[in-house]
C-alpha angles and dihedrals in degrees: 000000000000123000133215087259090059093058096038113114115250119220109192106150094159095057094116091057092045090051091049092059095043111112097244132118118271089247093054091046091051091051093049091047090053094050094045092050091048090051093048091048089049090053092049094047093047093039093237126148118251099248140123092268093057090041091057091046090050091050090053089050091051092048090052097043106031111045114211096012101087094087091057092046092047092051091050095048092043090054091046096052096038093049092045087058093050120097111259127203114251 
């Protein structure tokens, strides 16, 4: 079911800057920032790679433990991984 891409590590160090210039409201940006930071801290604490596989596992954990929050988490992680895949100037 998963692909090599799903388990490939994602290096997206400039995600805060990318989020800052995304055309979303300040409230939505703040929520996404919170969920992305929580996910990255979870990966660090559990010694997991930042990848789509761990992102999906984290989303399942959030859905089970934090009723009503999984949609916000899903939107944040979707933005993170989609934007990480996008070409960036540089």
